[in-house]
Structures are given as C-alpha cells and as structure tokens.
C-alpha positions in Angstrom: 100.1 114.7 90.7 98.3 113.3 93.8 99.3 114.7 97.1 98.2 112.4 100.0 99.3 111.4 103.4 97.7 108.1 104.2 98.4 108.4 107.9 96.6 111.8 108.4 93.7 109.9 109.9 93.6 106.4 111.2 91.3 104.0 109.3 88.3 103.1 111.4 88.0 99.4 112.0 84.6 99.3 110.4 86.1 100.7 107.2 89.2 98.5 106.9 87.4 95.7 105.0 86.2 98.1 102.3 89.6 99.7 102.1 91.2 96.4 101.3 88.5 95.4 98.9 88.0 98.6 97.0 85.4 99.5 94.4 84.4 102.7 92.8 83.2 104.5 89.6 86.3 106.5 88.7 88.2 103.8 86.8 89.5 100.3 86.6 93.2 99.4 87.0 94.7 96.1 85.9 98.1 94.6 86.2 99.0 92.9 82.9 101.6 90.4 83.9 101.9 88.8 80.5 102.0 92.1 78.6 104.4 93.8 81.1 102.1 96.8 81.7 99.8 98.6 84.0 96.5 99.3 82.3 93.6 101.7 82.8 90.1 100.9 81.6 86.8 102.8 81.3 84.8 101.6 84.4 81.6 101.2 82.3 82.6 100.1 78.8 85.9 98.4 79.9 87.7 99.9 76.9 91.4 100.4 77.4 92.2 104.1 78.1 96.0 104.1 79.0 98.9 101.7 79.0 102.0 102.1 81.2 104.7 99.8 80.0 106.4 98.3 83.1 107.5 94.7 83.5 107.1 92.1 86.3 104.2 93.5 88.3 101.6 91.2 89.7 99.2 92.7 92.4 97.6 96.1 93.1 96.3 97.9 96.2 94.4 101.2 96.1 95.0 103.8 98.9 92.0 104.5 101.2 91.5 107.9 99.5 91.7 106.4 96.0 94.4 108.8 95.0 97.2 106.4 94.5 97.7 102.7 93.8 100.6 100.4 94.8 101.7 97.7 92.2 104.0 95.0 93.5 107.0 94.1 91.3 107.1 90.3 91.8 109.8 89.3 89.2 109.4 86.3 87.0 108.9 82.6 87.9 109.3 79.8 85.5 109.9 76.0 85.6 110.0 76.0 89.3 112.5 78.8 89.8 112.7 82.6 90.0 114.4 83.7 86.9 114.1 87.4 87.7 113.8 88.9 91.2 111.5 91.8 91.9 112.6 94.3 94.5 110.3 97.3 94.2 106.7 98.4 94.7 105.6 101.0 92.2 103.4 104.0 93.3 100.9 105.0 90.7 99.0 108.4 90.6 95.4 107.5 89.8 94.6 111.0 88.5 97.5 111.4 86.1 97.8 107.6 85.6 101.5 107.6 85.9 104.1 105.9 88.1 105.4 108.6 90.5 107.7 106.6 92.7 109.3 103.2 93.2 109.8 101.9 96.7 112.9 99.6 96.9 112.6 96.5 99.0 116.3 95.5 98.9 117.1 92.0 99.8 113.4 91.1 100.3 112.4 89.7 97.0 109.2 88.9 95.2 106.6 91.3 96.7 103.2 90.1 95.9 99.9 90.7 97.8 99.4 93.9 99.8 96.9 95.1 102.4 96.4 98.2 104.6 96.2 98.3 108.4 94.2 100.7 110.6 97.1 103.2 110.6 97.1 103.4 106.8 100.4 101.5 106.4 100.7 98.9 103.7 101.7 95.3 104.6 103.2 93.1 101.8 104.2 89.5 101.6 107.5 88.6 99.8 106.9 85.3 98.0 110.5 84.7 96.9 112.3 85.2 100.2 109.3 84.6 102.6 109.2 87.7 104.8 106.2 89.8 105.8 106.9 93.6 105.5 105.3 96.9 106.4 105.6 100.0 104.2 105.4 103.3 106.0 103.1 105.2 103.8 104.1 108.6 105.3 107.8 108.1 104.2 107.0 105.6 101.4 109.7 103.3 102.6 109.9 99.6 103.7 110.0 100.2 107.4 109.9 96.7 108.9 110.3 93.1 107.9 109.5 90.0 109.8 110.7 86.4 109.4 107.5 84.3 109.7 108.7 80.8 108.8 107.6 81.1 105.2 111.0 80.9 103.5 110.8 78.3 100.7 107.0 78.0 101.1 106.2 80.5 98.4 103.6 82.7 100.3 101.5 84.5 97.7 98.6 86.1 99.6 97.8 87.8 102.8 94.6 89.1 104.4 94.1 91.3 107.4 91.1 91.1 109.7 88.6 93.9 109.6 89.8 95.0 113.1 93.4 95.1 111.9 94.6 92.8 114.6 95.7 89.7 112.7 97.3 89.0 109.3 96.8 85.6 107.6 99.4 84.5 105.1 98.8 81.6 102.6 101.7 79.4 101.5 101.6 77.4 98.2 103.9 74.8 99.8 103.0 75.0 103.5 100.6 76.0 106.3 98.7 79.2 106.7 100.5 81.6 109.0 98.7 83.8 111.6 100.6 87.0 112.5 99.6 89.2 115.4 100.0 92.9 114.4 100.2 94.3 117.9 103.0 92.0 119.1 104.6 91.8 115.7 105.0 88.0 116.0 103.6 84.8 114.6 100.6 83.7 116.7 99.9 80.3 115.1 100.1 78.1 112.1 97.0 76.5 110.6 97.6 73.0 109.4 96.3 72.6 105.9 96.6 69.8 103.3 99.0 70.5 100.4 99.2 74.2 100.8 96.8 77.0 99.8 96.8 80.1 97.6 93.6 82.2 97.6 92.3 83.3 101.0 89.5 85.6 102.1 88.0 86.9 105.4 84.2 87.6 105.6 83.3 91.3 105.8 82.3 90.9 109.5 85.5 89.1 110.3 83.8 86.0 111.7 84.9 83.5 109.0 88.0 82.8 107.1 88.3 80.8 103.9 91.2 79.3 102.0 91.5 77.3 98.8 93.4 74.0 99.1 95.8 73.2 96.3 95.3 69.5 95.3 91.6 68.6 95.5 90.9 72.4 95.3 88.5 72.2 98.3 87.4 75.4 99.9 88.5 75.3 103.6 86.4 77.0 106.2 88.6 77.9 109.2 87.5 78.6 112.7 89.3 81.8 113.6 89.0 81.1 117.4 90.8 77.7 117.2 92.8 78.2 114.0 91.6 74.9 112.7 89.7 73.7 109.7 86.0 73.4 110.5 84.7 72.3 107.1 85.8 71.1 103.7 83.7 72.4 100.8 84.0 70.6 97.5 83.8 72.9 94.5 81.7 71.9 91.5 83.8 71.2 88.5 87.2 71.3 90.3 90.0 69.2 88.9 92.7 67.3 90.7 96.0 69.0 90.4 99.7 68.9 91.4 100.2 71.1 94.5 103.7 71.8 93.3 102.3 73.6 90.2 100.3 76.8 90.5 96.6 75.7 90.6 95.4 79.1 91.8 92.0 79.7 93.2 91.3 83.3 94.1 88.6 84.3 96.6 86.8 87.5 97.2 83.7 88.7 98.9 81.4 91.2 97.1 81.2 94.7 98.7 77.6 94.1 99.8 78.6 90.9 101.6 76.1 88.9 99.6 78.5 86.7 97.6 81.8 85.0 97.8 83.3 84.6 94.3 86.1 82.1 93.5 88.0 81.8 90.3 89.6 78.5 89.4 92.7 79.1 87.2 93.3 75.4 86.4 89.7 74.7 85.4 88.7 77.8 83.5 85.6 78.2 85.7 84.4 80.5 88.5 82.0 79.9 91.3 79.4 82.2 92.8 78.8 81.3 96.5 76.2 82.3 99.0 78.4 84.3 101.4 76.5 82.9 104.4 77.0 79.3 103.3 79.7 79.0 100.5 78.8 75.3 100.1 75.7 76.7 98.3 77.3 77.7 95.0 77.0 77.6 91.2 79.7 77.0 88.6 80.1 79.1 85.5 82.4 78.2 82.6 84.0 81.4 81.5 87.4 81.6 79.7 90.9 80.2 80.0 92.9 81.2 83.1 90.5 83.2 85.3 92.3 85.1 88.0 91.5 88.6 89.3 88.1 89.7 90.5 86.7 93.3 90.6 83.3 94.3 91.8 81.4 97.3 90.6 80.2 99.9 93.1 76.7 98.5 93.5 77.8 94.8 93.6 75.7 94.0 90.5 78.6 92.7 88.4 82.0 91.0 88.9 84.7 91.6 86.3 87.1 88.6 86.0 90.4 88.8 84.3 91.2 85.8 82.0 94.9 85.7 82.4 95.6 83.1 79.7 93.6 84.6 76.8 93.6 88.4 77.3 89.9 89.0 78.2 87.7 90.4 80.8 84.5 88.5 81.5 81.6 90.5 83.0 79.3 88.4 85.2 75.9 89.4 86.5 75.9 88.1 90.1 72.2 87.8 90.9 71.4 85.9 87.7 74.7 83.9 87.9 75.4 84.5 84.2 78.4 85.6 82.2 77.0 88.3 80.0 80.0 89.4 77.9 83.7 89.3 77.4 85.9 92.0 76.0 89.6 92.2 75.1 91.8 93.3 78.0 95.6 93.3 77.7 97.6 90.2 77.1 97.2 88.5 80.5 95.9 90.4 83.5 96.5 88.9 87.0 94.9 91.5 89.3 92.4 94.3 88.9 90.2 96.6 90.9 87.8 99.5 90.5 88.6 102.7 92.3 
C-alpha cells in the first residue's frame, strides 16, 4: 500500500502545471462513469488490466508523487435533476490498484473536478451544491469549504494558475468565478455568454481559455482584466441548447505545443496551435469524446469516447487518429501516471 505525505515538500510554482496535468509511463487510469468502475490500462497497448467496480465517479487527480489518485464521487444526474447525490472522494493506491480510503464530503454534494495547490492540498468543486472545497492531504479530510456564488449554476470544472494564486471555476449556467487562494475569497466574475464547461490555463499562466455552451466558441480571456479578449469559432461545431450538456473539454499538451479540445456534442476533436488556438484542425473520431490524456513525450493524445466505449489514439504532429480500442463502457476522465 502506498505511504505518502503530499505536504512533506511544497510544490514549486514551476512544477504546479505539470502536477495538475500529469503524464507518465507507469499506467493509465480511467473513470468509467457508464460502467460504474475505475479502470487501469496498459500505458502502451491500452489493454484493460484491472477493473474496480465502484459507481458514480467522474473525475480523477493524480498525486504529485504518482503514488495515489483521487476519484470524485459525483452521483447521478438525469433529465435535469440529481437523482443520486455523491458525497465522497475515493483514494486509490496506484501501486496495488485498490481503493484504500473514502473521504466524506458531508452536506457538500457532487464533487467533480479537482486540482492541487502549491502546498499539496487538493481543491474540489461541488457541482450539485456549488461550493469550492479544500481537502487537507495530510489528514485526508475536507478541511475548508467556500460559498462562491455558484449554487444552482452547476459548476463542473476548476483550474488553478501555475503560481497557485488563483482558481478559475466554470459554470454551466453562469459566469466564470475567479477565487483568490491567499485571501480565500471571490476576486471577480467573468461575464460569459450562456455558461461554460471546459477551461484551461496555458502552461506559462499567461492565457486562459473557456468553451462557451451555445455556439461552442472558444473564449480567450485576458487574465489581467478578467474579460473576454477574443472569440474563436471552432470548425464543425454545432449549435446547442446551453441547458443541456454540450461539453467541450480543453487541455494543453505537456510540451506546451498543442491545445486539444474534445467536442462531446459533435463527436469531433480539435488540435490547436497552443500559441494561437484559432489555428486548428478538426478530426472526426467517435461518438461522445470527453477525457484527454497525453503520453509522456507528447506524441499522442488518448481520447475517451464516452458514448461508445472506446479510446481513440491520436498522433498530434500529423493530426491523425491512428487507432481505436475498446475501453470500458463510457469513460469520462483519464490520465497517464
């Protein structure tokens, strides 16, 4: 069983971006939302190696030392309502590939995305009840929660700046919320049209991007003014109802060369030049693309196709999908470690 204290050494600011966007060669972990399981795959062949049955998990975060992973127990959402509430975060030993602990979140429901700060603590957004929380990774307890004005707005994702000073929270039904870590308070709200889901911060912390929910434009946001500086239309995007999940996920490759976006509604993905995301190509892959994992040398991206139980392997430099393999029943999030 893994023994680790994530707070033994503070995370250097220059390392925080790689901590929150992990890669590696030891394995690949995926959260099978449809199949109610946590899955482990061979990092090269993508063959399934182990299945841990456990329902209602959505997202995954890997500890800085790559010894444990945290899987958020979101619950179940259907027909516009939460039909089951999730109130735990599971702790998974990456060596034994077993759940070793469950962190209760009490009245704070629907934990979803998670990110680490420079102290090694884990921040989590509660989509059902709208709070932002901090898990003390020394005690493995939910230590703090903050009301940030996201109740009823369904906040799915958060990102923390590489210097650890600010947290950005997207809301499906509202504005982007900017939270100051030092003062433990909301610093600003960024006005956005029709809500956002996927968000990403460039590796150097200079640019912030969000995916808008109706036209599915990519929004470039000036972090100094907290205002939209550019709307980037995505090739092949479809008009959609902002009240229905039309998820676009965003993630920068570890080498900082690419920004990848997956478009759940359209069944396509985009590979963007990270310096200018308006320069992008569209790839038709498979139904319901969601999670994105990059291999250790940033040669390939693995995309989970949530609606058809596949992984698609994409060669980034050639902008080509080169293979698809069976992978669970419907994986939402995945990462190498």
